[in-house]
C-alpha positions, 0 to 999 in steps of 0.5 A: 363575628368573623363569619358574619363579616365574610358573609356580608363582604361576599360578592353576590352571584349574578342572577341566574337566567330565567329558564323558559317554561313551555306549557302546551295544550297537551300539558293542559289536557293532561292536567284535565285528565289528572283532575278528572281521575282525582276527583273520581277517586275521591281525592277532593274533599266536598267543600273543595269540589266547587273550586275544583269544578270551577277550574276544571270547566274553565280549563275545558272551555279554554282547551276546546277554544284553543284546539278549534283555533289551532285547527283553524290555523292548520286548515288556513296554512294548508289552503293554497294561496289564491 
């Protein structure tokens, strides 16, 4: 019982600050490649392939749009101001 009382009376530690997580387009592209390799090696069961394929297609479309936006932003930044 004395151990329970000690634990209950112990001050709570201050909450740790959240660590910043950076997820880049390169990371997402790597995930796409991992899904591609895993599926070609038979890592997914047939019943799972629909879900995997859906996520893969969404990721592919997102990356295509993000790359185009990034290229447009770089072109705009490189263009001289008129």
